[in-house]
C-alpha positions in Angstrom: 35.6 -12.5 -73.4 37.4 -11.7 -70.1 36.5 -13.3 -66.8 35.4 -10.0 -65.4 33.0 -9.5 -68.3 31.6 -13.0 -67.9 30.9 -12.6 -64.2 29.2 -9.3 -64.8 26.8 -10.9 -67.2 26.2 -14.0 -65.2 22.7 -13.7 -63.7 23.7 -15.9 -60.8 26.6 -13.8 -59.7 26.0 -11.6 -56.6 24.9 -8.1 -57.1 27.5 -5.4 -56.5 26.6 -3.1 -53.6 26.3 0.5 -54.4 29.1 2.7 -53.2 28.4 4.5 -49.9 28.0 8.2 -50.2 30.1 10.4 -48.0 27.7 13.3 -48.1 24.8 11.4 -46.4 24.4 12.0 -42.6 21.7 11.3 -40.1 19.9 14.5 -38.9 20.7 15.6 -35.4 18.0 15.3 -32.8 18.7 18.7 -31.3 17.7 19.9 -27.9 13.9 19.8 -28.5 14.2 16.4 -30.1 16.3 15.1 -27.2 13.7 16.3 -24.7 10.9 14.7 -26.7 12.8 11.4 -26.8 13.5 11.6 -23.0 9.8 12.3 -22.3 8.8 9.3 -24.5 11.1 7.0 -22.6 10.0 8.3 -19.2 6.3 7.9 -19.9 6.5 4.4 -21.3 4.9 1.6 -19.3 8.2 -0.3 -19.2 9.9 2.7 -17.5 7.0 3.0 -15.0 7.3 -0.7 -14.0 11.0 -0.4 -13.7 10.6 2.7 -11.4 8.0 0.9 -9.3 10.4 -2.0 -8.8 13.3 0.4 -8.1 11.2 2.2 -5.5 10.6 -1.1 -3.7 14.3 -1.9 -3.8 15.1 1.6 -2.5 12.8 1.2 0.5 14.8 -1.9 1.7 17.6 0.1 3.5 14.8 1.7 5.6 14.2 -1.7 7.2 17.9 -2.6 7.5 19.2 0.5 9.2 17.7 2.5 12.0 15.9 5.6 10.9 16.6 9.0 12.5 13.0 10.3 12.3 11.8 7.2 14.2 14.5 6.9 16.9 17.5 9.3 16.7 19.0 7.8 19.8 19.4 4.4 18.2 21.0 6.1 15.1 23.5 7.9 17.4 24.4 4.7 19.1 24.8 3.0 15.8 27.2 5.6 14.6 29.2 5.2 17.8 29.3 1.4 17.5 30.3 1.5 13.8 32.7 4.4 13.6 34.4 3.0 10.5 31.5 2.9 8.0 28.7 4.6 9.9 29.6 8.1 8.7 29.7 6.8 5.1 26.2 5.4 5.5 25.1 8.7 7.0 26.4 10.6 4.0 24.5 8.3 1.8 21.3 9.1 3.8 20.8 5.5 4.9 19.4 6.7 8.2 17.0 9.1 6.5 15.9 6.8 3.6 12.4 8.1 3.1 13.3 11.7 3.0 16.6 11.2 1.1 17.3 12.9 -2.2 17.6 9.7 -4.1 14.4 8.1 -2.7 12.5 11.3 -3.5 13.9 11.4 -7.0 12.7 7.9 -7.7 9.3 8.8 -6.1 8.9 11.9 -8.3 10.0 10.2 -11.5 7.5 7.4 -10.9 4.8 10.0 -10.2 5.6 11.9 -13.5 5.9 8.6 -15.4 2.5 7.4 -14.4 0.8 10.7 -15.1 2.5 11.0 -18.5 1.4 7.5 -19.3 -2.2 7.7 -18.0 -3.2 11.1 -19.4 -2.6 10.4 -23.1 -4.2 7.0 -22.8 -7.2 8.5 -21.1 -7.7 11.0 -23.9 -7.3 8.3 -26.5 -9.8 6.0 -24.6 -12.3 8.9 -24.4 -12.1 9.4 -28.1 -12.5 5.7 -28.8 -15.4 5.5 -26.4 -17.3 8.2 -28.3 -16.4 6.8 -31.7 -18.6 4.4 -33.7 -17.9 0.7 -33.8 -15.5 -0.3 -36.6 -16.7 -0.8 -40.2 -18.3 -4.1 -41.0 -15.7 -6.4 -42.6 -16.2 -7.4 -46.2 -15.8 -11.1 -45.4 -17.2 -12.1 -42.0 -16.3 -15.7 -42.7 -12.7 -14.9 -42.0 -13.4 -14.0 -38.4 -12.5 -16.4 -35.6 -16.2 -17.0 -34.7 -18.6 -17.1 -37.6 -22.1 -18.3 -38.3 -25.2 -17.9 -40.4 -28.9 -18.0 -39.9 -31.7 -18.2 -42.4 -35.1 -17.0 -41.5 -37.8 -18.7 -43.7 -40.0 -16.6 -45.9 -43.2 -17.5 -44.0 -41.9 -15.6 -41.0 -42.3 -12.4 -43.0 -39.2 -10.8 -41.5 -37.4 -8.3 -43.7 -33.7 -7.5 -43.5 -34.3 -3.9 -42.2 -36.7 -5.2 -39.4 -34.3 -8.0 -38.5 -31.4 -5.5 -38.2 -33.4 -3.3 -35.8 -34.3 -6.3 -33.7 -30.7 -7.6 -33.6 -29.5 -4.1 -32.6 -32.0 -4.1 -29.7 -31.0 -7.6 -28.6 -27.3 -6.8 -28.6 -27.9 -3.7 -26.5 -29.4 -5.9 -23.8 -26.2 -8.0 -23.8 -24.1 -4.9 -23.0 -22.9 -4.1 -26.5 -22.5 -0.6 -27.9 -24.5 -0.8 -31.1 -24.7 1.1 -34.4 -27.4 0.2 -36.9 -26.1 0.6 -40.5 -28.8 0.5 -43.2 -28.2 -0.7 -46.7 -25.6 1.2 -48.8 -23.9 2.5 -45.5 -20.8 0.4 -45.3 -19.2 -2.9 -46.4 -17.4 -3.8 -49.5 -18.5 -5.2 -52.8 -18.5 -9.0 -53.0 -20.7 -12.0 -53.5 -22.8 -13.1 -50.6 -22.1 -16.7 -51.3 -19.6 -16.9 -48.4 -22.6 -16.5 -46.1 -24.4 -19.4 -47.7 -27.2 -17.0 -48.8 -27.3 -18.4 -52.3 -28.2 -15.3 -54.2 -28.5 -12.6 -51.6 -27.9 -9.0 -52.6 -24.4 -7.7 -53.0 -22.6 -6.8 -49.8 -22.6 -3.1 -50.3 -26.4 -3.3 -50.6 -26.8 -5.2 -47.3 -27.9 -3.8 -43.9 -25.6 -4.6 -41.0 -25.1 -4.0 -37.3 -21.8 -3.2 -35.7 -21.4 -3.8 -32.0 -18.6 -3.5 -29.5 -18.2 -4.1 -25.8 -15.5 -4.4 -23.2 -14.4 -0.8 -23.0 -14.3 -1.4 -19.2 -11.2 -3.3 -19.9 -9.2 -0.3 -21.0 -11.1 1.9 -18.4 -10.0 -0.6 -15.7 -6.4 -0.3 -16.9 -6.6 3.5 -16.7 -8.2 3.2 -13.2 -5.5 0.9 -12.1 -2.7 3.4 -13.1 -4.8 6.4 -11.9 -5.2 4.7 -8.6 -1.5 4.3 -8.3 -1.1 8.0 -8.9 -3.7 8.6 -6.2 -1.8 6.4 -3.8 1.4 8.2 -4.4 -0.3 11.6 -3.9 -1.9 10.4 -0.7 1.3 9.1 0.7 3.0 12.4 -0.1 0.2 14.3 1.7 0.7 12.1 4.7 4.5 12.6 4.7 4.1 16.4 4.3 1.3 17.2 6.6 1.1 14.3 9.1 2.9 13.5 12.3 3.6 10.7 14.7 4.5 10.6 18.3 5.0 8.4 21.3 4.0 8.8 24.9 4.4 6.6 28.1 1.2 7.0 30.1 1.0 5.8 33.7 -2.3 4.9 35.4 -4.0 8.0 36.6 -2.0 10.4 34.3 -3.4 12.4 31.4 -1.9 13.1 28.0 -2.8 16.4 26.3 -2.2 16.7 22.6 0.5 19.4 22.7 4.1 19.4 21.7 5.3 19.2 25.4 2.9 16.3 26.0 4.9 13.9 23.8 7.9 11.9 24.9 8.9 11.9 21.2 7.4 13.8 18.3 8.1 13.4 14.6 6.3 16.1 12.5 5.8 16.0 8.7 7.9 18.2 6.5 5.3 21.0 6.3 3.4 20.3 9.5 2.6 23.2 11.8 2.3 22.7 15.5 -0.8 25.0 15.6 -2.6 22.2 13.7 -2.6 20.0 16.8 -6.1 19.4 18.1 -6.4 19.8 21.9 -7.8 16.4 22.7 -6.8 14.6 25.9 -6.4 10.9 27.0 -6.4 9.7 30.6 -5.4 6.2 31.5 -7.8 5.0 34.3 -6.7 1.4 34.5 -4.7 -1.2 32.6 -5.6 -4.8 32.8 -3.6 -7.8 31.7 -5.0 -11.3 31.6 -2.6 -14.2 31.8 -2.9 -17.9 31.0 -3.3 -19.8 34.3 -4.6 -23.1 33.0 -2.3 -24.4 30.2 0.8 -26.1 31.7 3.0 -25.4 28.7 1.9 -21.7 28.4 1.4 -20.9 32.0 1.8 -17.2 32.7 1.7 -16.1 29.1 -0.4 -12.9 28.4 -3.8 -13.5 26.8 -5.3 -10.0 26.6 -4.3 -6.4 27.2 -7.0 -3.8 27.9 -6.5 -0.1 28.6 -9.5 1.7 30.1 -9.2 5.3 29.2 -11.2 8.5 29.2 -11.0 10.8 26.2 -12.0 14.4 25.5 -12.1 15.8 22.0 -11.6 19.3 23.4 -11.2 20.9 26.8 -14.9 21.7 26.9 -16.2 18.4 25.6 -17.6 15.7 27.8 -15.4 12.8 28.8 -15.9 9.5 27.0 -15.0 6.1 28.6 -13.3 3.9 26.0 -11.1 0.8 25.8 -7.9 0.4 23.9 -6.5 -3.0 22.8 -3.6 -4.4 20.8 -4.3 -4.2 17.1 -7.5 -2.3 17.8 -6.6 1.4 17.7 -8.6 4.2 19.1 -9.6 7.0 16.7 -9.9 10.5 18.0 -11.0 12.6 15.0 -8.5 11.9 12.3 -5.8 10.7 14.7 -5.2 7.0 15.5 -3.9 5.9 18.9 -2.2 2.5 19.1 -1.3 0.4 22.2 2.3 -0.7 21.5 3.7 -1.5 24.9 3.2 -1.8 28.7 5.0 -2.4 31.9 5.2 -1.6 35.6 5.9 1.8 37.1 7.1 1.6 40.7 6.1 4.6 42.8 9.2 5.9 44.7 10.1 8.8 46.9 13.7 10.1 46.9 15.0 12.4 49.5 18.3 14.3 49.5 20.7 14.5 52.4 18.8 17.6 53.7 15.7 15.4 54.1 13.7 17.2 51.5 11.8 15.4 48.8 13.9 15.4 45.6 11.6 13.2 43.5 8.2 11.5 44.1 6.1 9.6 41.7 6.0 6.5 39.4 9.0 5.5 37.3 8.4 3.4 34.2 10.5 0.3 34.1 11.5 -1.4 30.8 10.5 -5.1 30.7 13.2 -7.4 29.4 11.4 -10.8 29.3 8.0 -12.4 29.5 7.9 -12.4 33.3 8.5 -8.6 33.2 12.0 -8.5 34.7 12.5 -4.8 34.2 15.4 -2.4 34.2 14.8 0.9 36.0 16.7 4.2 36.2 15.8 6.8 38.8 17.3 10.3 38.6 16.9 13.0 41.3 18.7 16.1 40.1 17.0 18.2 42.8 18.6 16.3 45.7 20.8 18.3 48.0 23.7 18.5 48.7 24.5 16.0 45.9 22.4 14.7 43.1 21.3 11.1 43.3 20.9 8.4 40.7 19.7 4.8 41.0 20.1 1.9 38.5 18.7 -1.6 38.9 15.9 -4.1 38.4 12.3 -4.4 39.2 10.9 -7.9 39.8 7.1 -8.3 39.8 7.3 -11.7 41.7 10.8 -11.9 43.3 12.2 -15.3 44.1 15.7 -15.9 45.4 17.6 -18.6 43.7 20.2 -21.1 45.1 23.0 -18.7 44.1 21.4 -15.9 46.2 20.4 -13.9 43.1 16.8 -12.8 42.9 14.7 -13.3 39.7 11.1 -12.9 38.7 9.0 -16.0 38.6 5.7 -14.6 37.4 4.5 -11.6 35.4 1.8 -10.7 38.0 3.0 -8.5 40.9 2.7 -11.2 43.6 5.9 -10.1 45.4 7.3 -6.9 43.9 10.8 -6.0 44.6 13.3 -3.3 43.7 17.1 -4.1 43.5 19.1 -0.9 43.0 22.6 0.5 43.0 23.0 4.1 44.0 25.2 6.9 42.7 25.9 10.5 43.9 27.4 13.4 42.0 26.6 15.5 38.9 23.9 13.8 36.7 24.7 16.3 33.9 21.1 17.5 33.6 21.9 21.1 34.6 23.7 21.8 31.3 20.4 21.4 29.4 21.7 18.6 27.1 19.0 16.0 26.5 19.5 12.6 28.0 18.0 9.2 27.7 15.6 8.7 30.6 16.2 5.0 30.5 20.0 5.2 30.8 22.4 6.7 33.5 25.8 8.0 32.6 27.9 6.9 35.6 31.3 8.1 34.3 31.2 11.2 36.5 29.3 9.7 39.4 30.4 8.0 42.6 28.8 4.6 43.4 27.5 4.3 46.9 25.6 1.0 46.8 26.4 -2.2 45.0 26.8 -5.9 45.4 30.6 -5.5 45.5 30.6 -2.5 47.9 30.5 -2.7 51.7 27.1 -1.1 51.8 25.8 -3.8 49.4 22.9 -3.3 47.1 19.5 -1.8 47.9 16.7 -4.3 48.1 13.2 -2.9 48.7 9.8 -4.6 48.9 6.6 -2.6 48.6 6.3 -0.2 51.6 10.0 -0.3 52.5 12.6 2.4 52.5 16.4 2.6 52.6 18.8 5.3 53.9 22.0 5.9 51.9 25.4 5.7 53.7 26.8 8.9 55.2 23.4 10.6 55.3 23.4 11.3 51.6 19.7 10.7 51.2 17.1 7.9 51.1 14.7 6.1 48.8 11.4 4.4 49.5 9.2 2.0 47.5 5.7 3.4 48.0 3.6 1.4 45.6 3.1 0.1 42.1 1.3 1.2 39.0 1.1 0.0 35.4 1.8 2.1 32.3 1.1 1.8 28.6 3.1 2.9 25.6 1.0 4.8 23.1 1.9 5.4 19.4 0.0 8.3 18.0 -0.4 8.8 14.3 -2.0 11.5 12.3 -2.0 10.9 8.5 -4.4 13.0 6.5 -3.7 11.0 3.4 -4.3 7.5 5.0 -8.0 7.2 4.1 -7.4 8.5 0.6 -4.6 6.1 0.2 -6.8 3.2 1.1 -9.6 4.4 -1.2 -7.2 4.8 -4.1 -5.7 1.4 -3.4 -9.1 -0.3 -3.6 -9.9 1.8 -6.7 -6.7 0.6 -8.3 -7.5 -3.0 -7.3 -10.9 -2.8 -8.9 -9.4 -1.4 -12.0 -6.9 -4.2 -12.2 -9.6 -6.8 -11.8 -11.6 -5.2 -14.6 -8.6 -5.0 -16.9 -7.8 -8.7 -16.3 -11.3 -10.3 -16.5 -13.4 -8.0 -18.8 -13.0 -9.2 -22.4 -12.9 -6.7 -25.3 -15.1 -8.0 -28.2 -16.5 -6.8 -31.5 -19.5 -8.3 -33.3 -21.0 -7.7 -36.7 -24.2 -9.0 -38.1 -25.1 -8.6 -41.8 -28.6 -9.0 -43.3 -29.9 -9.6 -46.8 -33.2 -10.4 -48.5 -33.2 -13.5 -50.8 -35.2 -13.5 -54.0 -37.4 -16.3 -52.6 -38.4 -14.2 -49.5 -35.9 -15.7 -47.0 -33.8 -13.4 -44.8 -30.2 -14.3 -44.9 -28.1 -13.4 -41.8 -24.4 -13.9 -41.1 -22.5 -12.8 -38.1 -18.9 -12.8 -36.9 -17.1 -12.1 -33.6 -13.6 -10.8 -33.0 -11.6 -10.4 -29.8 -8.7 -8.1 -29.0 -6.1 -10.4 -27.7 -6.7 -13.9 -26.3 -10.3 -14.6 -25.3 -11.2 -18.2 -24.5 -14.8 -17.2 -24.0 -15.3 -15.9 -27.5 -16.8 -19.1 -28.9 -19.2 -19.3 -25.9 -20.2 -15.7 -26.6 -20.8 -16.6 -30.3 -23.1 -19.5 -29.2 -25.0 -17.2 -26.8 -25.5 -14.5 -29.5 -26.7 -17.2 -31.9 -29.2 -18.5 -29.4 -30.6 -15.0 -28.7 -31.0 -14.2 -32.3 -32.5 -17.6 -33.2 -35.0 -17.4 -30.3 -36.1 -14.0 -31.4 -36.8 -15.1 -35.0 -38.1 -18.5 -34.2 -35.2 -20.3 -35.9 -33.4 -23.4 -34.5 -30.1 -22.5 -32.9 -28.3 -25.8 -33.6 -26.3 -25.9 -36.8 -27.9 -28.1 -39.5 -31.4 -27.8 -38.0 -34.4 -25.9 -39.3 -33.5 -22.7 -41.2 -30.3 -24.0 -42.6 -28.3 -22.7 -39.6 -24.5 -22.7 -39.8 -21.8 -22.0 -37.3 -18.0 -22.3 -37.4 -15.4 -21.4 -34.7 -11.7 -21.1 -35.6 -9.1 -22.5 -33.3 -7.5 -19.2 -32.7 -8.9 -15.8 -31.7 -7.7 -12.3 -32.1 -7.2 -12.3 -35.9 -7.8 -9.1 -37.8 -10.9 -8.8 -39.9 
């Protein structure tokens, strides 16, 4: 016999693989199949979590780079300062992150993914909620928590009556119960597993099927549904809301119109006709400083803006207060106090002696003692326009080097230190300018520390005449101003509500256990009623054993049987070390 023949007959020799067929090929998905596969991947929970994480990462550039809708001037300056890579960032929409195409795509995909995930699960949960509890297992002794009870014959309790009582008791514990009479379910088998010692066959026994914990899945659905609601609410706020800023000096009034804002950022679909005509008047602004602590002397303790509001031109005025972190609500609009400072009242006259500007000028504070920069523009001055740049010092003190500085935030000795310029301010061309900056490239400097005329130093009530009769400026008084941040977000309240709703759903999904319970009853030949019960949890449930003991105590108390194993009534109880096994 040849070696080849011997190997083929050897039972220990490896089996020969069948030859591959060249005519077998996997079926193509096709266009519809590809769409179905893509939809399945998009609506999976793993994809939703990934998109949620990706959305958080995509929002990071919004905090790293200045955003054009918030402050376009800073974006313009950033592009000037970073001429090499600034335009590249602009093309990537890094200065318009929250309205960019890529951020919107992630947002919409997350929205679709959550809806596609929640809707099918909600339908399945609704069907499960309306369905009956599962069939009673054939062998309850295999469940993680199992026990038996024996009711003595002298109690006169039949299996049918016991089943009805057990169903009523389980309903009081929050179970959804179905009473199954004899011959209704179960599988054939000997009842000896229950310790019944001759009870009827299992398919002849009455039983109760109970289930509770549907709030767990409902909470999960509420959590994801709440996230969808938050996304919708945020989208509504972006589309139909607006925000704006306004500097308001004591005694001035702000009216909620487009021209009343210093800066206005409308939503994508916001219409200016939707602005409600309310008004805000700043009567007085009070600041309280620390005057007792040596280490914190002069630090601000409290800011209070006393304002008068009107919901409409015909409405009565309301006196209200506005504080930091305590916004004022006017209808569905919130007004925040975000800044404050001093506004020196000045009068600027041209070379012809006529008043070119008169009123308060807000100064920008640069430190805790309110050393402030100030820019004054008088485009109506004749024959040449006038501009002033300098500092405002609430409490001016001259140092050893002859330079003045502010020693206290309170206006104990207010002073203006200015440099003056004449020429074309560039306002006649209609191009917008920053009110807190003066372009001196086309102006002639008249006053300054290094010039013969020196700088302009004015205390309250003083005036100064420019050289060569080019005009004058006077420091007439001092007022305070506040910076208001005004927000209208129609989806804000809804977003909060959905967020709380989602949080409640998450708590329910984490802490509500899903449990199933079955109780089977049988009549013994000697008149005793034999009961066995078993509990099963979906997933890990460390409280399942405690629930089994509680159910045992309730049933034993109702039938007058000792609840402890081995006591009266031949009670028996057993808990397995693991939970979540199938029946």
